[in-house]
Residue, then its C-alpha position, 0 to 999 in steps of 0.5 A: m155097402a156105400i159106394e162113394w169118395k172117402f178121405p180118411s182122417n189123419n188122426f192128428g198125425t202127419l200133414n201132407g202137402i203138395g210136394e208129394a215125393g212120388i209125384e215130384t219124381f216124375k214131374g220133370a218129364p211127365y209123358r216119358s215117365l208115364a209111357r215108361e212106367i205103364c209099358q214096363n208094368s204091362l211087359d212084366a205082366r205078359v201072358s203069352k210069349s207067342k204074341p206081343v203085349k199091346v198098350v193103347f193110349s187114347l184121349s177123349s173127354i168125359q162129361n163131369g156128370d159122368v165121373p163117379k160121385f164127381d160133386a164130392l171130389k169137387e168139394a174136396f178141391s175146394r176144401c183143399l184150396q180154402f185150408w191152404k190159403a189159410q196156411g199162406n202156401e202159394k204153390t198149393v193154392s195155385f195148384f188147387r185154384e187151377a184144379t177147381m177151374v178144371a172141375a167146373q168145366p162141363a167136359i174134362d180131358l180123360l186119357r185112357i191107357s189099356d193093355f192086352n195080353t196081360t194077366g191084369l191086376t190080380g188079387s183084387d179080392k185080397e186086402y194086402s200083398s197082391p198086385w192090385q193092392d200094391l198098385v192102388k193102396a200101398s205106398g213104396v211097396s212092390s212085389k216084383g223081383g228077379s228081372s221084373g221092372g218096377s222094384f220101388g213101388i213109386g212108378k204108380s205116381a207117374p199117372f198122377a204127375c200127368s193129371k191136373l186133378r191128381t185123380v186116377f181110376y183103375a179098372t181090371r179083369d184078371i186072368d182068374g176072372l176077378e173084376a175091380f174098379q177104384g178111383i184114387a185122388r192123391l191131393v193134400s191134407f184138408r179139414e174134415k167136414g162135420i155132420l152139419g157141414g162145418d169144419r172139424d178140428s181134424v184133417t185128412t190124410g189128403i188121399g181119397y178113395y172111390g169105392d166101398s167106403r167101409k174099408n176103402s175097397a174096390v167096386l167088384k166090376c170092370i167099369s169103363l169111363e170111356r163110352e166107346f170102350q168095353r173090356r172083354e179080355p184080361g188086362t188093365d185100364v188106367y184113367v187119367l182124369g184132367f189129363m195134362k194135354s199139350a199141343n205136342w203130347k202125342r209126339e212126346m209120347v211116341k218119342a219116349i216109346l221109341e227111345d225107351f222100348l225100341i228093342a221090345i218093339y223090334q223083337r215083337s214083345l210090345e206094340v203101342v198105339v198112341e191115338d192114330t199112331e201104331i208102333t209095331a215091328d212092322t211100322l217101326p221103319k216108317i216111324i223111326e224115319a219120321y222121328r229121326d230128328e226128335a229121337k236121335a238116339a233111337y235112330n242110331y240104335y235102330l241102325v245097329l239092329t238092322s244093319p248087316e255090318s253090325e257085329i253081335i257078341t254073346e258071352d258070359f259076363n264075369g259069372l254073373g250071367r249072359i250079355e249080348l253086345h251089338v256094335l256097328i262101326q259107321q260114320d256119323l253115329h253118336r258114340r254111345v251104347m244102350m244098356t237094356r234089360i231082357n224085356g227090351m226096356k232101356i235103362f241108360d246110354q253108356k257114354n265116354i267110350s271113344a272120341s275117335i271111333q264113330f259107332a253105336g252099340i247095344c248091351l242087352l242083359a240077356d238072362d234073368k240072373i244078370n238082370g236080377y243082379f243089375r236091377e238091384m242097383e237101379n234108381p227109382q226112375h230105372d234110368a241109372w245104376e247106383p252101386e250104393r243101392h245094391s246089397r253088396p255095394a263094393e262088389a256092385k261098383k266093381n262089376k259096373t266098372l268092369l262091364a263099362r271097361h269091357i264094352k269100351e275094349v270091344v268097341i275099340e278092338r272093332g274100331r281099329n279094324i273098321t275105319v272110314d276114308e274121310v272124317d269131318a270134325e263134328g259140326v264143322g264139315e260144312f266149312l269145307p266144300d268138296m275139293p275139285d281134283n285140279g290135277t292134284q289128286k293121285p290117280g285111282t284115289t276116291e273120297g267117301i266110304q268104301d267097302s274095303t277096310k282102310e286104316v285111318d280115322l281122325q280125332v280133332v283134339s280141342p285144348d284142355a283147360w291146362q293146355k290153354g294156360f300153357e305157355h312155354s319159353v326156354n333158353g336152355q334145358g327145358t322140357d317140351m310139353e309133348d316130349t316126356a322121354g327125357n332123352a338127354g344128350e340128343t340134339e333136340f329143341g335147344g339149350e337152357g331156358g325158363k318155363d311157366f306152366g298152367d296159369d292164365e297170365e302172360n309169361e315172362t320170356q327171354g331173348g333168343g331164337g331158333f333150335g340149339s344144339g344144347d341138351g334138353n327136350g324143350a323148345g329153345t331160343h339161341g343156338d345152332g340147330e337143324n330146324a326152325f320150328a320157333g324163331g331164328d333160322d338154320s344158320d346164324g343161331g337166331t336173332e329174333e325174340v323168343a317165340r311163344k308156343k300156343q295150340v291153335q284151334m281149327m275151324a274145320v279139318r279133314l283127313i283123306r288117305t290118298n295112297p294106301k300102299r305108300n301110307e300117304y295122306r292129305l290133311t286139309f284144315v282151316p286155322k281159327k287164328s293167324y300166327g307166324k311159324g308153327y307146326l302140325q303134330v300127328k299122333l295116334s289117338g287116345e286109345q292107342k297111346s301104347s303103340d309106337d309114335l308116328v314118324i312122318s318121312r315126307a310132307s308138301l304144301q299143296p297145290s304148290e308141292e313145296l316140300l316142308k320140313t318134318k321132324g318125328n311126327r311134326i310138320l313145320l309151317e312157315r306161316i299160319d293164316g287164320g280162316r284160310k284153307c290149307m292143304v298138306d300132303f304127307e307120308i308116314t313110315n308106320t303101317g297097320a290099322f290105327s286112328m290119328e289125332v291132329s294138333l296145330y301149334g303156332y309161335s308168335v314173336 
């Protein structure tokens, strides 16, 4: 039995290059991919449910003379370089030029990854269809099923994506007492060496094996490449030779573990050690706080897990199995829901749930049945659901949509009943300093988050592309962009006119002024009217040129409920640009558009207490000053728990 490196011939078949698909899959985020694939495999091989799986990442260096048969491996790097130089492939040449330089160093970086409380890689004595063979020698093969993590057999490529030499060694002692050790080098095709040292016509597959050269099988010992470490219990050791060590590799690894395995660690299913950093259920509070800026999503989800205000809903989902929803409504949360497997590994973050409710949530697939169903539509990276991969794609697409819709409905229902007193437009609250009382604040009112339930939330609406291109100028029976009711015959915003929708050009306008008494819903030009939201005045029918209405962006906005009993609010905002006259429009937020419209009964400008004209859900402003803080108090007739959104429109003449 010869124990050596062997690179089998391709028998004049496929020529394998540097762009190996499995390795390329994980090169975009090598550290996260490595942590994700290793921890997933270890959780799938857990033995005792009464204690956690432990995974250790330990970086050291190894003398090149201690690497098994390293001279043969160095020669393979050189032959790869020579062969692909002749092909003129610069990408391959660049990789192996660096690999030969790394191999020439007296010491090489070595990352050891070891797990404990696992079965180890069983079946090392078999030639086919065993966990050992699937990992070490099979391609695109996985024997996992049900709720287990890996199902494509390409996760094994993640360690190679972190190696400057594309070389990994595996060692195991399994629960049956079997031991095995083998090295794999996933290089590129190169000329085979002849008996006298010259090149042969044939080339290799590019994959080399260290072990028994007769069948490229394992050495039947659990060998350690790190002198200070010896395995004494079942488990697996993975050695990444020539580890791609960066200055922040440890922090990147810790961040990845927090983001992807927060639930498993919190539930005491997993413990991870990255050099001198221990991530356990007991150290989690300290680690999360230290990484709150780098692992923002994990910080949000940790609050969901630990807050007494979180609500947990356990239910059967559409006959597919049990789900567990954790929802926390709280200011400054990131408005996402983590979708996670039963083993505590995150799949992805569900987004686009609500723009107005501040929350975070967790959706746990809580039994094997539903895990198996959704696992079938996972992509190879296990970070998305793609229904086309499912054996029943149409049904899978429907159930994926139904689950997303159900989560959204749960969040919105909870968000309507739990709101905060004060909400800043995200990222711009710093523009508004805390406002002193100055005698204008009503007695008994406060700002901040209170224990009692309030009924107001605020969404600042940025104009959509079509709104930015909308300019409206009418002189008759036009249609206003906010009014689609078509209440013909009522005294609305004027008589006949022309309009221009959705382009980016200046609009042709017609002469005229204020609100008229003619039919129609659109903002008009000439005519008598009760209000002067756009040009003209209350009495003479208006003599100014027609006003062009545009939505005005706000640099900052703040809404405070000052008197719950009388439904009174204070709105403070800073317009981005100056306009002539204009108006504020206060509406129910997007998820509640089926509710009745808001009606403003009274409004005043502060601190002067000058009364402002109102109509429906609009407040007339005689002037809009860009960059200047404006404060408006108003009262609504509506009662109930709901969220609001505020838009500002200006008229230029």
